[in-house]
C-alpha positions in Angstrom: 30.9 -63.7 -3.9 30.7 -60.3 -2.0 27.9 -57.9 -3.1 28.8 -54.5 -3.2 26.9 -51.8 -2.5 26.3 -49.0 -5.2 27.5 -46.0 -3.6 25.1 -44.4 -6.3 22.1 -45.9 -4.8 20.3 -44.0 -2.0 21.4 -44.7 1.4 18.4 -44.8 4.6 19.0 -42.5 7.2 17.9 -43.6 10.6 16.5 -39.7 12.4 14.1 -38.5 14.6 11.5 -37.1 12.6 11.5 -33.7 14.7 15.3 -32.9 14.0 14.6 -34.7 9.6 12.0 -31.8 9.4 13.2 -29.1 11.5 16.7 -29.2 9.7 15.0 -29.3 6.6 12.8 -25.9 7.3 15.7 -24.4 8.4 17.6 -24.7 4.8 14.5 -23.9 3.5 13.9 -20.6 5.6 17.8 -20.0 5.1 17.0 -19.9 1.0 13.8 -17.8 1.3 16.2 -15.0 3.3 18.9 -15.0 1.9 18.1 -15.6 -2.2 14.4 -14.4 -2.3 13.2 -12.0 0.0 15.4 -9.7 2.3 17.6 -7.2 -0.2 21.6 -6.7 0.4 21.7 -3.3 2.4 24.5 -2.7 -0.2 23.3 -2.6 -3.7 19.4 -2.5 -2.3 18.9 -5.1 -4.6 17.1 -9.1 -4.4 18.6 -11.7 -6.3 16.0 -11.5 -9.4 16.7 -7.6 -9.4 20.6 -8.3 -9.6 20.5 -11.3 -12.1 17.7 -8.9 -14.7 20.4 -6.1 -14.5 23.1 -8.2 -15.1 21.7 -9.8 -18.0 20.6 -6.7 -19.5 24.0 -5.5 -19.3 25.4 -8.5 -20.8 22.6 -8.0 -23.6 24.6 -4.5 -23.5 20.9 -2.6 -23.5 22.1 0.4 -22.5 20.2 3.4 -21.6 21.3 5.6 -24.9 20.8 2.0 -26.7 17.8 0.5 -28.4 15.4 -1.3 -26.7 14.8 -5.0 -26.6 12.0 -7.6 -26.4 11.0 -8.7 -22.7 10.5 -11.9 -23.6 14.2 -12.1 -24.4 15.5 -10.9 -21.5 13.4 -12.4 -18.8 14.5 -15.7 -21.1 18.1 -15.0 -20.6 17.9 -14.1 -17.2 15.9 -17.7 -16.6 17.8 -19.9 -18.3 21.1 -18.3 -17.5 20.9 -17.2 -14.0 17.6 -17.5 -12.1 15.4 -20.8 -13.0 12.8 -19.9 -11.3 10.2 -19.5 -14.2 9.7 -16.4 -16.7 6.6 -14.7 -15.6 8.3 -14.0 -12.2 10.9 -12.4 -13.3 8.6 -10.7 -15.7 6.7 -8.8 -13.2 9.7 -8.2 -11.0 11.4 -6.4 -14.3 8.2 -4.7 -15.1 8.0 -3.6 -11.3 11.3 -2.0 -11.7 9.9 0.4 -14.9 7.2 1.4 -13.0 7.9 4.5 -12.2 4.7 5.0 -10.1 6.3 1.8 -7.7 10.0 2.8 -8.1 11.3 6.3 -7.1 14.3 5.8 -9.8 13.5 3.3 -12.1 15.9 0.9 -13.0 14.4 -0.5 -16.4 13.1 1.6 -19.5 10.0 0.2 -20.4 8.2 0.9 -24.1 5.0 -0.5 -24.3 2.2 -1.5 -21.6 3.9 -1.7 -18.2 0.4 -1.2 -16.1 -0.6 1.7 -14.4 -1.6 3.1 -11.4 -5.2 1.9 -11.7 -3.9 -1.8 -10.9 -3.9 -2.9 -14.3 -1.6 -5.4 -15.8 1.2 -5.0 -17.4 0.8 -6.4 -21.4 2.7 -9.9 -22.2 6.2 -10.0 -22.6 5.9 -10.3 -26.0 4.5 -7.0 -26.7 6.6 -4.7 -24.8 10.7 -4.0 -25.2 12.6 -2.5 -22.2 16.4 -1.2 -21.5 18.5 0.4 -18.6 18.1 3.5 -17.3 20.8 5.8 -16.1 20.4 4.6 -12.3 20.7 1.0 -13.4 24.1 2.0 -15.2 24.9 3.5 -11.9 24.6 0.3 -10.0 27.1 -1.4 -12.9 29.5 0.8 -12.9 32.9 -0.9 -12.2 31.7 -4.4 -12.8 34.3 -5.2 -15.2 36.5 -3.9 -13.2 36.8 -7.0 -10.7 34.7 -4.2 -8.2 32.5 -7.0 -6.9 33.3 -10.9 -6.4 31.8 -13.2 -8.8 30.3 -17.0 -8.0 29.1 -19.4 -10.1 25.6 -19.6 -11.5 23.0 -22.5 -10.8 24.4 -25.0 -13.6 28.3 -24.2 -13.4 28.2 -22.5 -16.9 28.6 -19.2 -16.3 29.7 -16.4 -13.4 27.7 -13.9 -11.3 28.2 -11.2 -9.3 27.5 -11.6 -5.7 26.5 -8.1 -5.3 26.6 -5.3 -7.7 29.0 -2.2 -7.0 26.4 0.6 -6.3 27.2 3.9 -7.1 24.0 5.2 -5.4 22.5 4.5 -2.4 19.3 2.1 -4.2 18.3 0.5 -1.1 16.9 3.6 0.2 16.6 5.6 -3.0 13.8 2.8 -4.2 12.8 1.3 -1.1 12.3 -2.6 -0.8 9.5 -4.9 0.5 9.5 -8.9 0.6 7.7 -11.3 3.1 10.2 -14.3 4.2 9.4 -16.8 6.9 9.5 -15.9 10.5 10.9 -12.2 8.9 9.7 -9.4 6.6 11.2 -6.0 5.1 9.5 -2.9 4.3 11.4 0.3 3.5 10.3 3.0 1.4 11.7 5.2 -1.5 13.8 8.3 -0.6 15.4 11.2 -2.5 19.0 10.5 -3.8 20.0 14.5 -3.3 19.1 13.7 0.0 20.4 10.4 0.4 24.0 11.8 -0.3 24.1 14.6 1.7 23.3 12.3 4.7 26.6 9.9 3.5 28.6 13.3 3.0 27.9 14.1 6.5 28.5 10.4 8.0 32.1 10.7 5.9 32.5 13.9 7.9 31.4 12.9 10.7 31.5 9.1 11.6 29.8 9.0 15.0 26.9 11.6 14.1 24.0 10.7 16.0 20.4 9.6 14.3 18.4 12.4 15.2 20.9 14.7 12.9 20.8 12.8 10.1 17.2 13.7 10.1 18.4 17.1 8.9 19.7 15.7 6.0 16.9 12.8 4.7 13.9 14.6 6.7 11.7 11.5 6.1 11.0 9.3 3.3 10.0 10.5 -0.7 7.4 8.7 -2.3 7.0 8.2 -6.4 3.2 9.5 -6.1 4.4 12.4 -3.7 1.7 12.9 -1.1 2.1 14.8 2.1 3.4 13.1 5.0 1.7 14.0 8.2 3.9 11.6 10.6 5.1 13.8 13.9 9.3 14.6 13.6 9.2 13.0 17.0 7.8 9.3 15.5 9.9 9.8 12.5 13.2 10.2 14.1 12.2 7.1 16.8 11.3 5.0 13.2 14.7 5.9 11.8 17.1 5.2 14.9 15.3 1.5 15.3 14.2 0.6 12.1 10.6 -0.2 12.6 8.1 2.3 12.6 5.4 4.0 10.3 4.4 7.0 8.4 1.0 8.5 7.7 1.1 9.6 4.1 -2.1 11.7 3.0 -3.6 12.7 -1.0 -3.2 16.3 -2.0 -5.7 18.1 -2.9 -7.0 22.1 -3.5 -10.2 23.4 -3.8 -11.8 24.7 -7.1 -14.3 27.3 -7.0 -17.4 27.2 -9.6 -19.9 29.8 -10.7 -22.6 30.6 -8.1 -20.3 30.4 -5.1 -20.2 26.4 -5.9 -16.8 24.3 -5.1 -15.0 21.0 -5.9 -12.0 19.0 -4.6 -9.7 18.0 -6.5 -7.3 15.1 -5.4 -4.0 15.5 -7.3 -1.9 13.0 -5.8 -2.7 9.4 -3.8 -0.9 8.0 -1.1 2.1 5.7 -2.6 1.4 2.0 -3.3 -2.9 2.8 -3.5 -4.5 2.0 -6.5 -6.6 4.9 -8.1 -9.4 2.5 -9.0 -9.9 0.9 -6.0 -9.7 4.1 -3.9 -12.3 5.4 -6.0 -14.9 2.1 -6.2 -14.2 2.6 -2.0 -15.2 6.7 -1.9 -17.9 5.7 -4.4 -19.0 3.1 -2.2 -18.8 5.9 0.7 -21.6 8.1 -0.9 -23.9 5.5 -2.3 -24.6 4.1 1.4 -24.4 7.8 2.8 -21.7 7.3 5.1 -20.2 10.5 4.2 -23.5 12.4 3.3 -22.1 15.8 2.7 -20.4 14.0 -0.3 -22.7 13.9 -3.2 -19.9 12.2 -6.3 -16.9 11.6 -7.3 -15.3 11.8 -11.0 -12.3 10.2 -12.8 -11.0 13.2 -14.7 -7.2 11.7 -15.1 -5.2 11.6 -18.1 -1.3 11.2 -17.9 -1.8 12.9 -14.2 -3.8 12.5 -11.4 -7.1 14.5 -11.4 -10.3 13.2 -8.7 -12.7 15.5 -8.5 -15.0 15.4 -5.4 -18.3 17.4 -5.4 -19.8 18.1 -2.2 -23.4 18.5 -1.5 -23.9 21.7 -0.4 -22.2 24.4 -0.7 -22.1 25.5 2.9 -19.9 22.1 3.8 -16.4 22.7 4.9 -13.9 21.0 2.8 -11.5 20.7 5.6 -14.6 18.6 7.5 -15.2 16.2 4.0 -11.4 15.7 3.7 -10.9 15.0 6.9 -13.8 12.3 6.6 -12.3 11.2 3.4 -8.9 10.7 5.3 -10.7 8.6 8.2 -12.8 6.5 6.0 -10.7 5.5 2.3 -7.8 5.2 1.3 -7.0 8.9 0.6 -5.1 8.4 4.0 -2.7 5.5 4.7 -0.2 4.6 7.2 3.3 3.1 5.4 5.0 0.0 7.6 9.2 0.7 8.0 10.8 -2.5 8.8 14.5 -2.2 7.9 15.3 -5.6 8.1 18.1 -6.3 5.5 21.3 -8.2 5.0 24.1 -6.5 6.0 26.7 -8.3 4.5 24.5 -10.5 2.2 24.3 -13.0 4.5 23.0 -11.7 7.9 19.3 -10.3 8.0 19.3 -7.5 10.2 16.8 -5.2 11.4 18.7 -1.6 10.9 19.1 2.1 11.6 18.9 4.6 9.4 22.9 5.4 10.1 23.6 1.5 9.7 22.5 1.4 6.5 23.9 4.0 5.2 27.2 2.7 6.8 26.5 -0.9 5.0 26.2 1.4 1.8 29.2 3.6 2.4 31.3 0.5 3.9 30.5 -1.2 0.2 32.0 1.6 -1.4 35.1 1.9 0.0 35.7 -1.3 -0.8 34.7 -1.1 -4.5 37.2 1.8 -4.4 39.9 -0.5 -3.2 39.3 -3.4 -5.5 39.0 -1.3 -8.5 42.0 1.0 -7.8 44.1 -2.2 -7.4 42.4 -3.9 -10.3 43.8 -0.8 -12.2 47.5 -0.9 -10.4 47.3 -4.1 -11.7 46.4 -3.2 -15.5 48.8 -0.3 -15.5 51.6 -2.3 -14.1 50.7 -4.9 -17.0 50.8 -1.7 -19.2 54.1 0.0 -18.4 55.8 -3.7 -19.0 54.4 -3.3 -22.3 55.7 0.1 -22.7 59.1 -0.2 -21.6 59.6 -3.2 -23.9 58.2 -0.8 -27.1 60.5 1.8 -26.2 63.8 -0.7 -25.9 62.3 -1.4 -29.1 62.5 2.0 -30.7 66.1 2.6 -28.9 67.4 -1.0 -30.5 65.5 -1.3 -33.3 68.0 -2.1 -36.3 68.9 -4.8 -33.4 65.2 -5.9 -33.3 64.6 -6.1 -36.7 67.5 -8.3 -37.4 66.4 -10.6 -35.1 62.8 -11.0 -36.0 64.2 -11.5 -39.7 67.2 -13.5 -39.8 66.5 -15.9 -36.1 64.7 -19.1 -36.4 63.2 -18.2 -33.2 63.0 -14.4 -32.5 61.1 -14.3 -29.4 63.3 -16.5 -27.7 66.1 -14.2 -29.4 64.4 -10.8 -28.2 64.5 -12.2 -24.1 68.2 -13.6 -24.4 69.4 -10.9 -25.6 71.5 -8.1 -23.9 69.9 -4.7 -24.6 73.1 -2.3 -22.9 75.6 -3.7 -24.9 76.6 -2.6 -28.1 73.8 -0.2 -28.8 75.5 3.2 -28.9 71.3 4.7 -29.0 70.4 3.1 -26.1 73.4 3.7 -24.0 72.9 7.7 -25.0 69.1 7.1 -23.4 69.6 5.0 -21.0 66.9 6.3 -18.7 64.4 4.6 -21.0 66.1 1.2 -22.1 65.8 -1.0 -19.1 62.5 -2.8 -19.0 60.5 -3.2 -15.7 61.8 -6.3 -13.9 64.8 -6.8 -16.0 67.7 -4.6 -16.1 69.0 -6.2 -19.6 66.3 -8.7 -20.7 62.9 -8.7 -22.2 60.2 -10.4 -20.7 57.7 -12.6 -22.4 55.5 -10.3 -22.0 57.8 -7.7 -24.0 58.8 -9.9 -26.7 55.1 -11.0 -27.3 54.2 -7.2 -27.7 57.1 -6.4 -29.9 56.6 -9.1 -31.9 52.7 -8.0 -32.7 53.4 -4.7 -32.8 52.2 -3.6 -36.6 54.8 -2.0 -39.3 53.9 1.3 -39.1 53.9 2.1 -35.4 57.5 2.2 -35.9 57.7 5.8 -36.9 59.6 8.6 -34.3 56.2 10.0 -33.7 54.7 6.3 -32.1 58.0 6.4 -30.0 56.9 9.9 -28.8 53.8 8.7 -27.9 54.6 5.3 -25.8 57.1 7.7 -23.7 54.2 10.5 -22.9 51.7 7.7 -21.9 54.3 5.7 -20.3 54.9 9.3 -18.2 51.4 9.2 -17.3 50.6 5.9 -16.5 53.6 6.1 -14.1 51.8 9.4 -12.5 48.3 7.6 -12.2 50.5 4.7 -10.6 51.7 6.7 -7.8 48.2 8.3 -7.6 46.7 4.7 -7.5 49.4 3.5 -5.1 49.3 6.8 -2.4 45.2 6.2 -2.7 45.8 2.2 -1.3 47.8 3.4 1.4 45.7 6.3 2.7 42.2 6.4 4.2 41.7 9.4 4.3 42.7 9.7 0.6 40.1 6.9 -0.3 37.1 8.8 1.8 37.9 11.8 0.1 37.7 10.4 -3.2 34.2 8.6 -2.1 33.3 12.2 -1.1 33.8 13.3 -4.8 31.9 10.4 -6.6 29.0 10.5 -3.9 28.8 14.2 -4.9 29.0 13.2 -8.8 26.0 11.1 -8.3 24.4 14.1 -6.4 24.8 16.0 -9.1 24.0 13.3 -11.4 20.4 12.8 -9.9 19.7 16.1 -8.2 17.6 19.1 -8.9 18.6 19.0 -12.3 17.5 15.4 -13.3 14.1 15.0 -13.9 13.5 12.8 -10.9 15.5 15.1 -8.6 12.9 17.1 -7.5 11.6 15.6 -4.0 7.7 14.8 -4.3 6.4 14.1 -0.7 6.0 17.0 1.4 5.5 17.5 4.9 2.6 19.1 7.1 1.1 18.7 10.7 -1.9 16.3 10.9 -5.4 18.1 11.2 -7.6 15.7 12.6 -10.9 15.9 12.0 -12.9 15.6 15.9 -15.5 13.0 16.1 -18.8 14.2 14.2 -22.2 12.4 14.5 -23.5 10.8 11.2 -26.4 12.9 11.8 -24.7 15.7 12.3 -23.7 15.7 8.4 -27.2 15.3 6.8 -28.6 18.2 5.6 -32.5 18.6 6.5 -34.7 18.1 4.1 -38.3 17.3 3.8 -38.9 13.3 3.1 -42.0 11.2 2.9 -41.1 7.4 4.5 -43.1 4.9 2.4 -43.3 1.0 3.3 -45.5 -1.3 1.8 -47.1 -4.7 2.6 -44.5 -6.6 1.5 -41.7 -4.5 3.4 -39.9 -2.5 0.3 -39.1 0.8 1.9 -38.6 4.2 0.5 -37.9 7.8 1.1 -39.8 10.6 -1.2 -38.3 13.8 -1.6 -40.8 16.3 0.1 -44.1 16.1 2.3 -46.4 14.4 -0.2 -50.0 14.0 0.3 -50.4 10.9 2.1 -53.6 10.3 0.4 -51.8 10.2 -2.9 -52.0 6.6 -4.7 -48.2 5.4 -5.0 -46.7 2.7 -7.0 -46.3 -0.7 -6.1 -45.2 -4.5 -6.9 -47.3 -6.2 -8.4 -49.6 -8.0 -5.6 -48.1 -5.2 -3.1 -49.9 -2.2 -1.4 -49.6 0.2 0.9 -49.0 -0.2 4.6 -47.1 2.8 6.7 -46.8 6.4 4.8 -45.6 9.5 7.0 -43.8 12.5 6.8 -40.3 12.9 8.4 -36.9 14.5 7.7 -33.7 13.4 6.4 -32.3 13.8 10.1 -34.8 11.7 11.7 -34.4 8.1 12.8 -37.2 5.8 11.8 -37.7 2.8 14.6 -39.1 -0.4 13.2 -40.5 -2.4 15.6 -41.0 -6.2 14.7 -42.8 -9.2 15.9 -39.9 -11.2 17.5 -40.0 -8.0 19.9 -36.9 -6.0 18.8 -36.8 -2.3 17.7 -34.5 -1.3 14.8 -32.9 1.9 13.6 -32.8 2.8 10.6 -31.5 6.6 9.1 -33.7 8.4 7.0 -31.0 10.1 4.8 -29.5 6.6 4.1 -32.8 4.9 2.6 -33.2 4.9 -0.5 -35.2 6.7 -3.2 -38.1 7.0 -4.3 -37.5 7.0 -8.0 -38.2 3.0 -8.0 -40.1 0.8 -5.6 -37.4 1.3 -3.0 -35.5 -2.1 -1.5 -36.7 -4.5 1.0 -36.1 -3.5 4.5 -34.6 -6.9 5.6 -31.8 -6.2 3.7 -30.9 -3.2 5.3 -31.5 -4.8 8.9 -31.6 -8.0 10.5 -35.1 -8.6 10.8 -35.5 -12.6 10.5 -38.0 -14.3 7.5 -40.7 -15.3 10.0 -41.0 -12.2 12.2 -43.1 -9.3 10.4 -43.6 -5.4 11.1 -45.6 -4.2 14.3 -45.0 -0.6 13.6 -42.8 1.8 12.0 -42.7 5.5 12.5 -40.4 8.6 13.4 -38.5 8.9 16.7 -39.2 11.1 19.1 -36.8 11.8 22.0 -37.8 11.8 25.3 -41.8 10.1 24.6 -43.2 6.6 25.9 -44.3 3.8 23.9 -46.8 0.9 25.2 -45.5 -2.3 24.1 -47.4 -5.6 24.3 -47.8 -9.0 22.7 -50.4 -10.8 21.8 -50.7 -12.8 25.2 -52.3 -10.0 27.1 -48.3 -8.8 28.6 -47.0 -5.4 28.4 -45.1 -2.3 30.2 -44.3 1.4 29.2 -41.1 2.0 27.3 -38.8 5.0 27.4 -38.6 5.7 23.3 -34.8 6.7 23.9 -34.2 2.7 25.4 -35.5 1.8 21.9 -32.4 3.1 20.0 -30.2 0.0 18.1 -26.8 0.8 17.4 -26.6 -2.3 14.9 -28.3 -3.7 11.9 -29.2 -6.8 14.8 -31.4 -4.5 16.5 -32.6 -4.4 20.2 -34.1 -6.8 21.9 -37.3 -4.9 24.4 -40.3 -7.1 24.8 -39.9 -10.6 25.6 -42.0 -13.7 24.3 -42.5 -17.0 23.9 -43.8 -18.9 20.8 -46.3 -18.7 19.8 -47.1 -15.3 20.9 -45.2 -12.4 19.7 -45.1 -8.8 19.7 -48.8 -6.8 19.0 -48.3 -3.2 19.9 -46.1 -0.4 20.0 -47.9 2.9 20.7 -47.2 6.3 21.6 -48.4 7.2 25.4 -51.0 10.1 25.6 -52.9 10.6 28.5 -53.0 8.8 32.0 -55.7 5.9 31.2 -55.2 2.7 29.1 -57.7 0.7 26.8 -57.5 -2.9 26.0 -59.7 -5.3 24.0 -59.0 -8.7 23.5 -60.0 -11.1 21.1 -63.6 -11.8 22.7 -64.7 -8.7 22.6 -64.2 -7.6 25.9 -62.8 -4.1 26.8 -61.1 -2.8 29.8 -59.9 0.2 31.3 -57.4 1.4 33.8 -54.8 3.4 35.1 -52.3 4.3 33.3 -50.0 4.3 36.6 -50.9 0.4 37.2 -48.1 -0.6 34.4 -44.6 -0.4 34.8 -41.9 1.7 32.8 -39.3 -0.9 32.1 -36.2 -1.1 29.2 -36.6 -4.6 28.9 -38.4 -7.5 29.7 -41.9 -9.8 29.4 -44.0 -6.9 31.1 -47.2 -7.3 33.5 -50.4 -8.6 32.5 -53.0 -6.4 31.3 -56.0 -8.2 30.5 -56.7 -11.7 31.2 -58.4 -14.0 28.8 -59.6 -17.1 28.8 -59.4 -18.3 25.2 -57.8 -16.4 22.9 -55.5 -13.4 23.4 -54.7 -9.3 23.0 -56.6 -8.1 20.1 -55.9 -4.0 20.5 -54.7 -1.5 23.3 -54.4 2.3 23.0 -54.0 5.0 25.7 -56.3 8.1 26.2 -57.3 11.4 28.7 -60.0 9.7 31.1 -61.4 13.4 31.6 -61.7 13.5 27.1 -63.7 9.9 26.9 -62.2 7.1 25.0 -62.7 7.3 21.1 -63.2 4.9 18.2 -64.5 4.6 14.8 -68.3 3.1 14.4 -68.2 0.6 11.5 -69.7 3.5 9.1 -66.6 5.4 9.6 -68.1 7.8 12.1 -65.8 9.1 15.4 -67.8 7.5 18.4 -66.3 9.1 21.6 -67.8 7.1 25.2 -67.3 9.5 28.3 -68.8 7.2 30.6 -66.5 4.1 31.3 -67.2 3.2 34.9 -68.9 -0.2 33.0 -65.8 -0.9 32.0 -63.0 0.6 34.0 -61.6 -1.9 36.8 -58.1 -3.5 38.0 -55.3 -4.2 35.5 -55.0 -7.8 34.1 -59.0 -8.3 35.0 -61.6 -10.0 31.9 -62.8 -6.4 31.2 -66.6 -6.1 29.9 -68.2 -6.7 26.6 -67.5 -3.4 24.7 -70.0 -0.8 24.0 -72.6 -1.2 20.9 -71.4 0.2 18.0 -67.8 -1.0 18.6 -65.5 -2.0 15.1 -66.2 -5.3 14.1 -62.5 -5.7 13.7 -61.8 -5.2 17.7 -59.4 -2.1 17.2 -59.4 1.4 18.3 -58.5 3.0 15.4 
């Protein structure tokens, strides 16, 4: 007995892994490109959008009719044409209804379909929808064999391959999508301008890309805004199909009482969520990155109204907006990538002219197909009318056949209607049916048998003759149209003018929204130049909590601190100052005084503002004075002179200046005021030597200040030798020693025991 393999059983195939993966990935990539991500240049739709509109047309959801639950629409679309999940279908349908995303919405939504703040639409069971006038324009002629149909995913129904599209939807509403290895991003445009460009292209087929900019100056975004891209850049983008457009928010200045003013933003860039934009600007205010901006308020209702308050009325509005354009989404760049399916199959990055030409060629194809379809309908109707007229001219004979003949249809077809019928002979120009000089066709016989008795009146005969004459005239016009390309483009021109009239200036969405202007870029301004100069008092506690209190308060005033904390640094400064912090790790950190937390609370930990490690402490905190020199030293007794300007750090990580090795740490940071330096060690030995024995460096370990057998450096200070060295004795009195010869020696020597009355803490202050 021979085993016969089951033809339905899976078969093993031997092929290289790379080939197997490559073929399957290529299939997936092509499916994504053709059936998901890229729009068709002819109707500007992706398959999911096309299927949604077709399903709505089958449900008869016209723009003047009633609404239907969105759940029903997405369910029918999923069940009949697009089996990819109702959530994805509803999201796509909801986007077609959002007037802030789509320039000419294709879905008229009733209910919550989301907003410009970024809120999601309500669930599909709560919303209702119908088609808009623009969607009906895309479907016009669908029942007249205008486009090809194909089977749906399970073969039960047919769906259109492309829609007839009487308007250039691809450029009118734009499109975006990411496929495999390619993407598309097309901005919306104004339909009236697109129609003008198409009319010019019909009149001048070899028109240059630059000429089209006279009709289409640029995109027209649904949220308005001002396009500040140069014309040359726009022309280059449209000619190549790749580029970008700079888009800014629209704003104006509102004058208030007492010379105050505020800025009101009325339009924001396309695809920017208003809530996130406000959060971003609020963050800029909180972090004081734009110090001249005091506050932002959202007073929007149906329209957008964002109020920006300056910190001072002396601020220039243009400067403030220039900074906001640079640091927030009040200015964005919309990338152009016109990658579309030109013939529904082949992806190509097209120029503006190529996209318009694809639409016009599609319109001509639709016109030819609709005309041919209408011609066939006229031929059929003329055949029926000729049969009716023949019946009226031979009415008695027709009645006899129908009354007495067993097979009236067969008898009607077999009868010779040119014999023995006096009335027919007298009106011979009407009696011969199309396709036969003497006999009726099957179509004519069926039409006569189905004719109602009330239609046998004389008036009906006259109407039939009038209808026949009109149809024959239309037949001649359509025949001429199909035979003459010039007449076809003339008809398309009339259709485009009608589209422009419908969706032009008189339409609620017809007027251009995005305007054009030249970019006025704000010059680079240092952050400190934007800060209004005001006095502040810097307070830093022992635990490192820092704050800036308004005004110059009394430094001896008792302040509040957290439990277990106390004062350490308190000094006067101004908001335009830079505060320098020197850590025990030998690094300097820079804190703008204007960005320190206010004095209403206890402040914030300074470690959150800079990169000071947890194991490192604070040596000193002071106001930066340009041109000053600092003395820096470690507890090991090594140090050098540092120009203070070299201590400024540009990042939160700080700037390494004094190099130390464990277990030693940075100990001293003091301004240089004099010509000598005094050093005291933990062994209470004091050494005085000339300041010029210390080198000036920007970074390093430094040189030895004082030699120790045990312990290390306790304190150091600089002074003028002629004025003597001062310190506070244990009783709190200031004592000055002018005879310092006993302690004066070369740098790096051991020194002598401190004079009588020197503080027990081994410090000069």
